[in-house]
C-alpha positions as CSV (number, residue, x, y, z in Angstrom):
1,M,0.0,0.0,0.0
2,G,3.0,2.3,0.1
3,N,2.1,3.8,-3.3
4,F,-0.3,6.5,-2.3
5,V,1.7,9.4,-3.8
6,F,3.3,8.5,-7.2
7,P,0.1,7.5,-9.0
8,L,-1.3,11.0,-8.3
9,L,2.0,12.9,-8.8
10,T,1.0,14.3,-12.2
11,M,-2.3,15.5,-10.9
12,Y,-0.7,17.0,-7.8
13,L,1.9,18.9,-9.8
14,T,-0.6,20.4,-12.3
15,D,-3.5,20.9,-9.9
16,K,-2.1,21.7,-6.5
17,L,1.1,23.4,-7.6
18,G,-0.2,24.8,-10.8
19,L,2.6,23.6,-13.1
20,S,2.3,23.3,-16.9
21,S,2.2,19.9,-18.6
22,K,5.8,20.5,-19.8
23,T,7.1,21.3,-16.3
24,A,5.1,18.6,-14.6
25,G,6.5,16.1,-17.2
26,Q,10.0,17.2,-16.3
27,F,9.4,16.6,-12.6
28,V,7.7,13.2,-13.2
29,S,10.6,12.2,-15.4
30,L,13.1,13.3,-12.6
31,A,11.1,11.2,-10.1
32,A,11.2,8.2,-12.4
33,M,14.9,8.7,-13.2
34,S,15.8,9.1,-9.6
35,Y,15.5,5.3,-9.5
36,F,18.8,5.1,-11.5
37,P,21.4,6.3,-9.1
38,G,19.6,4.6,-6.3
39,A,19.6,1.3,-8.2
40,I,23.4,1.5,-9.0
41,I,24.2,2.2,-5.3
42,G,21.8,-0.4,-4.0
43,G,22.9,-3.0,-6.4
44,K,26.6,-2.5,-5.5
45,L,25.9,-2.5,-1.7
46,S,23.6,-5.5,-1.9
47,D,26.3,-7.7,-3.4
48,H,28.8,-6.6,-0.8
49,I,27.1,-6.0,2.5
50,G,23.9,-7.9,2.2
51,R,20.5,-7.6,0.5
52,K,18.4,-7.3,3.6
53,K,20.4,-4.5,5.2
54,V,20.2,-2.4,2.0
55,L,16.4,-3.2,1.6
56,I,15.5,-2.2,5.2
57,T,17.7,0.9,5.3
58,S,16.6,2.3,1.9
59,Q,12.9,1.6,2.5
60,L,12.9,3.3,5.9
61,L,14.6,6.4,4.4
62,A,12.0,6.4,1.6
63,G,9.2,6.3,4.1
64,L,10.6,9.1,6.2
65,L,11.1,11.4,3.2
66,F,7.3,11.4,2.6
67,L,6.6,12.6,6.2
68,P,7.5,16.3,5.8
69,C,5.5,16.5,2.6
70,A,2.3,16.3,4.8
71,F,3.1,19.6,6.5
72,L,4.7,21.7,3.7
73,E,1.3,22.5,2.0
74,K,2.0,23.8,-1.6
75,S,5.8,24.1,-1.3
76,M,8.0,23.4,-4.3
77,L,10.2,21.5,-1.9
78,I,7.7,18.6,-2.1
79,P,8.7,17.4,-5.6
80,W,12.3,17.3,-4.6
81,L,11.6,15.3,-1.5
82,L,9.7,12.8,-3.7
83,I,12.6,12.6,-6.0
84,L,14.9,11.7,-3.1
85,A,12.3,9.1,-2.0
86,G,12.6,7.7,-5.6
87,V,16.4,7.3,-5.1
88,M,15.7,5.3,-1.9
89,N,13.1,3.2,-3.7
90,G,15.6,2.6,-6.5
91,A,18.2,1.3,-4.0
92,A,15.6,-1.1,-2.5
93,Q,14.6,-2.8,-5.8
94,P,17.8,-4.7,-6.7
95,A,18.2,-5.7,-3.1
96,S,14.7,-7.1,-3.1
97,S,15.1,-8.9,-6.5
98,A,18.5,-10.4,-5.5
99,L,17.2,-11.5,-2.1
100,L,14.3,-13.3,-3.8
101,T,16.6,-14.9,-6.4
102,D,18.9,-16.1,-3.6
103,I,16.2,-18.1,-1.8
104,T,14.6,-19.6,-5.0
105,T,15.7,-22.0,-7.7
106,K,15.1,-22.1,-11.4
107,E,12.1,-24.4,-10.8
108,N,10.2,-22.1,-8.5
109,R,11.6,-18.7,-9.4
110,K,8.8,-17.7,-11.8
111,Q,6.1,-18.6,-9.2
112,S,8.0,-16.7,-6.5
113,F,8.4,-13.6,-8.6
114,S,4.8,-13.8,-9.5
115,L,3.7,-14.1,-5.9
116,L,5.8,-11.0,-5.0
117,Y,4.3,-9.1,-7.9
118,L,0.8,-10.2,-6.8
119,G,1.4,-9.0,-3.2
120,I,2.6,-5.7,-4.4
121,N,-0.5,-5.2,-6.5
122,I,-2.9,-6.1,-3.7
123,G,-1.5,-3.0,-2.0
124,F,-1.4,-1.1,-5.3
125,S,-5.1,-1.7,-5.9
126,V,-6.0,-0.3,-2.4
127,G,-3.5,2.5,-2.0
128,P,-4.3,4.7,-5.0
129,L,-8.1,4.2,-4.5
130,I,-7.8,5.6,-1.0
131,A,-5.5,8.3,-2.1
132,G,-7.9,9.3,-4.9
133,F,-10.6,10.0,-2.4
134,L,-8.3,11.7,0.1
135,Y,-6.7,13.9,-2.5
136,K,-9.2,16.7,-2.7
137,N,-9.8,17.5,1.0
138,Y,-7.2,15.5,3.0
139,I,-4.0,15.6,0.9
140,Q,-1.8,15.5,4.0
141,W,-3.1,11.9,4.7
142,V,-1.9,10.8,1.3
143,F,1.7,11.5,2.4
144,L,1.2,10.2,5.9
145,G,-0.5,7.0,4.6
146,N,2.6,6.4,2.4
147,T,4.9,6.8,5.4
148,I,3.0,4.5,7.7
149,S,2.5,1.7,5.2
150,I,6.2,1.7,4.2
151,I,7.4,1.6,7.8
152,V,5.0,-1.3,8.6
153,A,6.1,-3.3,5.6
154,T,9.8,-2.7,6.4
155,F,9.2,-3.9,10.0
156,L,7.7,-7.1,8.6
157,V,10.7,-7.7,6.3
158,A,13.1,-7.1,9.2
159,H,11.4,-9.7,11.4
160,F,10.3,-12.4,9.0
161,V,12.6,-12.5,5.9
162,E,15.9,-14.3,6.2
163,D,19.0,-12.8,4.5
164,K,20.2,-16.0,2.9
165,K,23.4,-15.7,0.8
166,A,23.1,-17.5,-2.5
167,E,24.5,-21.0,-2.6
168,I,26.6,-21.8,-5.6
169,N,25.5,-25.1,-7.1
170,N,26.4,-26.9,-10.3
171,E,23.6,-25.2,-12.1
172,D,25.0,-21.7,-11.3
173,E,28.7,-22.3,-11.7
174,E,28.6,-21.5,-15.4
175,L,26.9,-18.2,-14.5
176,L,29.7,-17.0,-12.2
177,A,31.5,-13.9,-13.3
178,D,35.0,-12.7,-12.6
179,E,35.0,-10.6,-9.4
180,D,37.9,-8.5,-10.8
181,S,35.7,-7.5,-13.7
182,N,32.9,-4.9,-13.7
183,T,29.2,-4.9,-14.2
184,F,29.2,-3.2,-17.6
185,R,31.9,-5.6,-19.0
186,E,30.1,-8.6,-17.8
187,L,26.8,-7.4,-19.3
188,L,28.5,-6.8,-22.7
189,K,29.5,-10.5,-22.7
190,R,25.8,-11.4,-22.5
191,K,24.5,-9.7,-25.7
192,Q,21.1,-11.3,-25.6
193,L,20.4,-9.8,-22.2
194,L,21.6,-6.4,-23.4
195,V,19.4,-6.5,-26.4
196,F,16.5,-7.5,-24.3
197,G,17.0,-4.5,-22.0
198,V,17.2,-2.1,-25.0
199,I,14.0,-3.4,-26.5
200,S,12.3,-3.2,-23.1
201,I,12.9,0.6,-23.2
202,A,10.0,0.9,-25.6
203,F,7.7,-1.0,-23.2
204,S,8.6,1.1,-20.2
205,F,8.1,4.2,-22.3
206,A,4.6,3.1,-23.1
207,Y,3.9,2.1,-19.5
208,S,4.9,5.5,-18.2
209,Q,2.1,7.0,-20.2
210,G,-0.4,4.9,-18.3
211,N,0.1,7.4,-15.4
212,F,1.3,10.5,-17.2
213,A,-0.6,11.0,-20.5
214,T,-3.7,9.2,-19.1
215,T,-3.9,11.5,-16.2
216,M,-3.6,14.6,-18.5
217,Q,-6.3,13.2,-20.7
218,L,-8.6,12.5,-17.7
219,K,-8.0,16.0,-16.4
220,E,-8.9,17.4,-19.8
221,G,-12.1,15.3,-19.9
222,F,-13.3,15.3,-16.3
223,G,-11.8,18.4,-14.7
224,Q,-11.9,18.4,-10.9
225,E,-13.2,14.9,-10.8
226,A,-10.2,13.5,-12.6
227,S,-8.4,12.5,-9.3
228,K,-11.1,10.0,-8.5
229,Y,-10.8,8.5,-12.0
230,V,-7.1,8.3,-11.6
231,G,-7.5,6.4,-8.3
232,L,-10.2,4.2,-9.9
233,L,-8.0,3.2,-12.9
234,N,-5.1,2.5,-10.6
235,S,-7.3,0.3,-8.6
236,V,-8.6,-1.4,-11.7
237,N,-5.0,-2.0,-12.6
238,G,-4.3,-3.6,-9.2
239,L,-7.5,-5.7,-9.1
240,T,-6.9,-7.0,-12.6
241,V,-3.5,-8.1,-11.4
242,I,-5.0,-9.8,-8.4
243,I,-7.7,-11.6,-10.3
244,L,-5.8,-12.6,-13.5
245,T,-2.2,-13.2,-12.5
246,T,-2.7,-16.8,-11.3
247,V,-4.8,-17.5,-14.4
248,I,-2.3,-16.0,-16.8
249,I,0.6,-17.8,-15.1
250,H,-1.2,-21.1,-15.5
251,I,-2.0,-20.5,-19.2
252,T,1.5,-19.4,-20.1
253,K,3.6,-21.5,-17.7
254,K,5.0,-23.7,-20.4
255,N,6.1,-20.8,-22.5
256,K,9.6,-19.4,-22.4
257,A,9.9,-16.1,-20.5
258,I,10.9,-14.2,-23.6
259,F,7.9,-15.4,-25.5
260,N,5.6,-14.2,-22.8
261,I,7.2,-10.8,-22.9
262,F,6.6,-10.7,-26.6
263,L,2.9,-11.3,-25.9
264,A,3.0,-8.5,-23.3
265,G,4.0,-6.1,-26.1
266,I,0.8,-7.0,-28.1
267,F,-1.4,-6.1,-25.1
268,F,0.6,-2.9,-24.5
269,A,0.1,-1.8,-28.1
270,V,-3.6,-2.5,-28.1
271,G,-4.4,-1.2,-24.6
272,F,-2.6,2.1,-25.0
273,G,-3.3,2.6,-28.7
274,M,-7.1,2.4,-28.2
275,L,-6.9,5.5,-25.9
276,Y,-6.8,7.7,-29.0
277,F,-10.5,6.7,-29.6
278,V,-11.6,6.7,-25.9
279,R,-14.2,9.2,-24.6
280,S,-16.1,7.5,-21.8
281,A,-14.9,6.1,-18.4
282,H,-16.0,2.6,-19.4
283,F,-13.5,2.5,-22.2
284,Y,-10.7,3.8,-20.0
285,I,-11.4,0.8,-17.7
286,L,-11.3,-1.6,-20.7
287,S,-8.0,-0.1,-21.9
288,T,-6.5,-0.4,-18.4
289,I,-7.5,-4.1,-18.2
290,I,-5.9,-4.8,-21.6
291,W,-2.6,-3.1,-20.9
292,T,-2.5,-4.6,-17.4
293,I,-2.6,-8.1,-18.9
294,G,0.6,-7.0,-20.7
295,E,2.0,-5.7,-17.5
296,I,1.3,-9.1,-15.8
297,L,3.1,-11.0,-18.6
298,S,6.0,-8.6,-18.6
299,A,6.4,-8.3,-14.8
300,T,6.2,-12.0,-14.0
301,N,8.7,-12.9,-16.7
302,S,11.2,-10.1,-17.0
303,G,12.7,-10.7,-13.6
304,V,12.9,-14.4,-14.3
305,Y,14.6,-13.8,-17.7
306,I,17.2,-11.4,-16.1
307,A,17.8,-13.7,-13.1
308,N,18.4,-16.8,-15.3
309,H,20.9,-14.9,-17.5
310,S,22.8,-13.2,-14.6
311,P,26.0,-14.3,-12.9
312,T,25.2,-15.5,-9.4
313,N,27.8,-13.3,-7.8
314,Y,26.5,-10.2,-9.7
315,R,22.8,-10.7,-9.2
316,A,21.9,-7.4,-7.5
317,R,24.2,-5.4,-9.8
318,F,22.7,-7.0,-12.9
319,S,19.2,-6.5,-11.6
320,A,20.0,-2.8,-11.0
321,L,21.7,-2.2,-14.3
322,M,19.1,-4.1,-16.4
323,N,16.2,-2.2,-14.7
324,I,18.0,1.1,-15.4
325,I,18.4,0.2,-19.1
326,S,14.9,-1.1,-19.6
327,G,13.4,1.6,-17.3
328,F,15.0,4.5,-19.2
329,G,11.8,4.8,-21.2
330,H,9.8,5.2,-18.0
331,G,12.1,8.0,-16.9
332,I,12.3,9.9,-20.2
333,G,8.7,9.3,-21.3
334,P,6.9,12.0,-19.2
335,Y,9.6,14.6,-20.1
336,L,9.2,14.0,-23.8
337,M,5.5,13.6,-23.8
338,G,5.0,16.7,-21.6
339,T,6.6,18.8,-24.4
340,F,4.7,16.7,-27.1
341,I,1.4,17.3,-25.4
342,G,2.0,21.0,-25.3
343,I,2.4,21.1,-29.1
344,Y,0.1,18.4,-30.4
345,G,-2.4,17.7,-27.6
346,V,-2.7,14.7,-25.3
347,R,-4.7,12.5,-27.7
348,M,-1.9,12.4,-30.3
349,V,0.3,10.6,-27.7
350,W,-1.4,7.3,-28.3
351,P,-0.7,6.7,-32.1
352,L,2.9,7.4,-31.3
353,V,2.9,5.0,-28.4
354,F,1.2,2.3,-30.5
355,G,3.8,2.6,-33.3
356,I,6.8,2.5,-30.9
357,T,5.4,-0.5,-29.0
358,S,4.5,-2.4,-32.1
359,I,8.0,-2.1,-33.4
360,A,9.4,-3.2,-30.0
361,T,7.1,-6.2,-30.0
362,L,8.3,-7.4,-33.4
363,L,11.9,-7.1,-32.2
364,M,11.1,-9.1,-29.0
365,F,9.7,-11.8,-31.2
366,L,12.8,-11.9,-33.3
367,L,14.9,-12.2,-30.1
368,Y,12.7,-15.1,-29.1
369,K,13.2,-16.8,-32.5
370,N,17.0,-16.3,-32.2
371,E,17.1,-17.9,-28.8
372,R,14.9,-20.8,-29.9
373,S,17.2,-21.6,-32.8
374,E,20.3,-21.8,-30.6
């Protein structure tokens, strides 16, 4: 549930702080890209001092950074505090992924990543819905709720999750990397993984518009009521994950991870592309369900693909670096589209997103065919 604030960030910047779509896009991009330095630092520290220590420390700091935002009213300091919180969240992600990879095997890794993803989205379906209703009259509780939920979650991790160092078995020996090397050099040796990350930039670019451009379009269509619809769509996203994740995993469990990610691209292209034609709230909901299916396929398979192609002793660093590469589109998307919307209007975002995502989907299929032929 520690995701009260970021789904409403675009709305907050344009509505409460009165920023233009271009300036709001710049701040949203900074918030997204703040993940990058955090991930680099968190990945390095996780491989050296322990995943659990990094996870707990970074999450506590992230939670505490939301606290002063509740009392600063309409201060321009708030976006910068949220950007710092993004750095801390970035540090937590590779620690979390590496910790989960350490305590799983290739046989149960997909199910474990899927369970984690499902748990996150149970909170995600509730948090934004509550935040959407608090936003208009009780904005301070949006920030306080974020702080409280993160601290509670961190306490549970501290007491119930074991920091188990990965055991090197015969299956993993071939994935070991030279400790005297560096992360970039080791990644360059694994060209398929690098290509996968570059193609994924397009998917993360499209996904970033699920919050940014959709919020701008809702604000244009529904005015002051837009925050409720933003909260509703985020909850539809979370509920779709809760209801369909198990079903989708069962249907696609025999597929290679890379093929499932190719399928994700199809759902992204259709789900976001149709927003060009959408006028009523019902079709926003349908669009959200469609692209969320793509999100499920991508989220439950990308981590598995990366983990299975990463050196055991570089897991956290590879997780961080791959998420930085693939997440670049998420960081730059709002910045570029903020300017684009100012010139062409929000509705023209969707044909562009459809085209970019369609090309990326084709490239992902070619990568799958290449792997299958080896």
